[in-house]
C-alpha positions, 0 to 999 in steps of 0.5 A: 500499499502506498505511503506505508513504511516497512514494519519491523518484525512482529515480536517484542525487541529490547535495547539498552537505555541511553545515558539520558534515560538512565539519568531520568531513572535516577531522578525518578521518585517513583509512585507515578510522579516525575520523569516516569509518571504520566504527566511528563509529556510534551504537547504540541499543536497546529491550526489546520485550514482545510477538510481533514479526511479522518481515514487518511489521518488514522493511516498517517498516524499508524505510519508514523508509529511504524517509522519510529520505534520510540513511539512504541517503546515501553521502559522497563525500570527493573533496578537489576535489568532496566531496558527498552521494550520495543513493540510492533506497530499499532495505531495510536488513539485519536480523540475528536472534539467540537470547538465552539464555531461562534467564538470571536477569538478562535485563536484563544479557543485553540490555545485553551484546547491545547492547555486542556490536553496538557491538564489531562490525566497524561500518558503512562509509559506503559501505554503502547504507542506513546502517542495520542493525537487530538483533533478539535474542530471549529467546522469542517475547514477549521481545526486544531490538530494536537498531539501528546507524547511521553517526554522520555520518547520525544525531546523538543526537537522531536516535536517537529519530526512527528509532525513533519512525518505525520504531514508527509504520510498524510500527503502520500496517502492522500495523493496515492504516492510513496512518502517522500522522507529520508530513510528511517534510523532508530534510537536504538542505533544512537544508544548503540553508538553512545555506549560504544563511545562512552569511554573513548578519548573525546569522552575522557577529555570532556570528563576532565574538563567538567572535573576541573570546571565544576571543582567546588561548585554547587547548583545555585539554589532558588529558595522556595515559597514552601517546603519541598513536598514528598509524593504527588506534586503538580507543575504550573505553567506561567506564560508571558510575552515580551514586546517586539522591540526587545526581540530586536534589541536582543538580536542586535546586542548578540550580533555586536557582542559576537555572542547569541541570543541565548548568551544575552538572555542568559546573562540577563537571567543571571543578573536577576538571580545574582540579585535574588541570591547575593551569589556571584559564582552562579551555576545554572543548568540549561539543555544542550541538543545531544544530537551527535553524530549528524544522522540523529537529526532525523531520529525521534527520542530523547537526546537532550543533555542537562548541562550546568553553566558556571559563570562568575560575575564577580568581576563584571562591572557592566552587562557587556562583561556579563555577557562576555563571561556567559559566552566564555562558559558556553563556548567551553561547555559546547566543546565538551558536551557530555550526558549528565550521568557522565558529567555528575560523576565528575562533580558528585556534590554539584546538586546537594544544594538544590535537593534540600527542603527549602531550596530547588534548582532553576533551569534556563533554556532558549528554545530555537525550535525548528517547528513549521514556520508560518504556513505549510501546504500539506496536500489540500491542507494548510498547517500553522504551528501554534507557538505564541501562547499567552494563557497560563495554566495552574497544572500541566505537563510536569517537570521533575523539580524546581523551576524551568524558564524557557524563552523563545525568539518568535519569527513574527517578532517578540520574546515569549515563553513559559515558566514551569514551577512545581508547587513549591513555588507561588506563581507570584514569585514566577511573575516577579522573576520575569518582570525583573528580567524584562526590566533588566533587558530593557535597561541594559539591552536596549540601552546597549 
């Protein structure tokens, strides 16, 4: 049949865990909460203009699951034998809802629809396939297409791969032709490559770098509003949007300082953190892509590396000095990227400061996502990624601990994003931090 990839054998296969998954396993507190709980999910959505053929969509959904093993993989967390269990292809569930066709602001309704998916019961790691698709319809030719996947199966980069492939299979089925996609490589191939090179010369050099870089370091703790809870917890999501002028100013400052927007925004965030904590030797984690070798660019899975950046602001008299300090730290870290499980072995006390009853880690990232930009034609449909979201939610997809500050420079202008915070924090604390971050950017970057 046209558009359908060759399927793997009918039996269940196994593969070892990647170092990234093994790190999440060590962070998991059990009890159905944290990295292996049902709320540790990724949700993404698109507005779709045109009439969606449901039979074609169902077939394309199954094609995507057949193409990518991680979407049909169960993680076995046996302490004596942790591994991946890869299942034969099967069709993911499609949930269809009717949206209010009389709504004056359909964009707001679409965003609320996605928030409701994030606030749902989630997706257990035992659910095969680990992908669920949602279709909300205003009318026959205006819809919201979204999906949920477990975060142990997909990272942020994988989000666009799932949708790219779903659209490609939809078009191939609709037009009765073979699908136009590169040959599929699998996450287990990456794991085999990673384990083969886990102790090569490059890895040993990276471990030596981090051993020296993090000597005596502790992650910078953020004081909680209430003591750390044990057991069940929720993650709230505060969404924000800074004005277009700040976007332009950040990009211009990055250009003139020979840095990147991430470095400029990180320097501003560290300025805020220094004010809140009184510390100048700051260690704040971010995420690095972890996608090496190059062929992993087309593989769906969890690749990101949790990377602590150590920046000393004690000698920084100006904001330009702070950006320079961040730039030096980033460039060194980029050259020595390493899975956190290996990195932590060289700095065993690094996290001791952020696992106390009254302190938690704060993570900062700038998302430069390769999602569909603008409008993309697929068969007789037009897709547009829903990215400028502004509606906050009190409970949604979980983060493992603390606070996660995400920023994105939008193609249409403006700096927006969201902040995830566990119930150790009040949303008012998040608002205070982001308000001050905006003030620092306006004062330092626009003036620069």
